[in-house]
C-alpha positions as CSV (number, residue, x, y, z in Angstrom):
1,X,81.1,25.9,-27.8
2,X,80.8,22.5,-26.4
3,X,77.0,22.1,-27.0
4,X,75.3,20.0,-29.6
5,X,73.2,21.2,-32.6
6,X,70.0,20.6,-30.7
7,X,70.8,23.2,-28.1
8,X,67.8,24.2,-26.1
9,X,69.1,27.8,-25.9
10,X,69.9,30.2,-28.7
11,X,70.4,33.9,-29.3
12,X,70.3,36.4,-32.1
13,X,71.9,39.8,-31.8
14,X,70.7,42.7,-34.1
15,X,72.4,46.0,-34.4
16,X,69.2,48.1,-34.8
17,X,71.1,51.3,-35.2
18,X,72.6,50.2,-38.5
19,X,69.9,47.7,-39.4
20,X,72.3,44.7,-39.6
21,X,73.1,41.5,-37.6
22,X,75.7,42.0,-34.9
23,X,78.4,39.7,-36.3
24,X,81.4,38.6,-34.3
25,X,80.2,39.7,-30.9
26,X,81.7,37.7,-28.0
27,X,79.2,36.3,-25.4
28,X,79.2,34.0,-22.5
29,X,76.7,31.8,-20.6
30,X,76.7,31.4,-16.8
31,X,74.6,29.6,-14.2
32,X,74.1,30.7,-10.6
33,X,75.1,28.0,-8.1
34,X,73.7,27.3,-4.6
35,X,76.4,29.6,-3.1
36,X,75.2,32.5,-5.3
37,X,78.3,32.4,-7.5
38,X,78.1,32.6,-11.3
39,X,79.8,29.7,-13.0
40,X,80.9,30.0,-16.6
41,X,79.3,27.3,-18.8
42,X,80.3,28.4,-22.3
43,X,81.7,31.2,-24.5
44,X,81.1,32.0,-28.1
45,X,80.9,34.5,-30.8
46,X,78.0,35.4,-33.0
47,X,78.2,34.4,-36.7
48,X,77.7,36.6,-39.7
49,X,74.0,36.5,-39.2
50,X,74.3,37.6,-35.5
51,X,73.4,34.1,-34.2
52,X,75.0,31.9,-31.7
53,X,72.8,28.8,-31.6
54,X,74.9,26.2,-29.7
55,X,75.1,27.8,-26.2
56,X,74.5,24.7,-24.0
57,X,73.8,21.0,-24.5
58,X,70.4,19.5,-23.7
59,X,72.2,17.4,-21.0
60,X,73.6,20.5,-19.2
61,X,70.4,22.5,-19.5
62,X,68.8,22.1,-16.0
63,X,66.4,24.2,-13.9
64,X,68.1,27.3,-12.4
65,X,69.1,30.9,-12.9
66,X,71.2,31.7,-15.9
67,X,73.0,34.8,-17.3
68,X,73.8,35.5,-20.9
69,X,76.5,38.2,-21.1
70,X,77.0,40.1,-24.4
71,X,80.3,42.0,-24.9
72,X,78.7,45.1,-26.6
73,X,81.5,47.5,-25.9
74,X,84.1,45.4,-27.7
75,X,81.6,44.9,-30.6
76,X,81.1,48.7,-31.1
77,X,84.8,49.3,-30.6
78,X,85.5,46.9,-33.4
79,X,83.3,49.1,-35.6
80,X,85.2,52.2,-34.6
81,X,82.4,53.5,-32.5
82,X,81.7,54.1,-28.8
83,X,78.7,53.0,-26.8
84,X,77.0,53.7,-23.5
85,X,76.8,50.1,-22.3
86,X,80.1,48.2,-22.2
87,X,78.2,44.9,-21.8
88,X,74.7,43.6,-21.5
89,X,73.7,40.9,-19.1
90,X,70.4,39.1,-19.4
91,X,69.5,37.1,-16.3
92,X,66.7,34.5,-16.7
93,X,65.2,31.5,-14.9
94,X,64.7,28.0,-16.4
95,X,62.0,26.0,-14.7
96,X,61.3,23.5,-17.5
97,X,64.5,21.9,-18.9
98,X,62.5,20.4,-21.8
99,X,61.6,23.8,-23.2
100,X,63.4,25.5,-26.1
101,X,64.4,29.1,-25.4
102,X,65.5,31.9,-27.8
103,X,66.9,35.1,-26.3
104,X,67.3,37.8,-28.9
105,X,69.1,41.1,-28.2
106,X,68.2,44.2,-30.1
107,X,70.7,47.0,-29.6
108,X,72.1,50.3,-30.7
109,X,75.0,52.3,-29.2
110,X,72.7,53.8,-26.6
111,X,69.9,51.3,-25.9
112,X,69.0,47.6,-25.9
113,X,66.0,45.4,-25.6
114,X,65.4,41.7,-25.2
115,X,62.5,39.3,-25.0
116,X,61.8,35.6,-24.6
117,X,61.4,33.9,-28.0
118,X,60.9,30.2,-28.7
């Protein structure tokens, strides 16, 4: 990822079915442009703790609509398991570019939940 350590956006993915961090999950960050087209900003993979802290630089973090896409199907497949959701997309709006935002994803093979952290 091309973002700095002081990224204003981070995520943490937890495999709640097994009670462990979701390590090595691919994900991508997108921003919606004025033509209603999603533009890819960055790609990454969660670390052994299920975290991916450097999603975007402070300079690139501007007001708008964003989408964080988690490749859950590939993650479960890598564990030799199937799942109901092949991916999860979390769409959110940034109105204050000076805020710090943390978007955790709690998931099992057949469910997921997310919330806005800080």
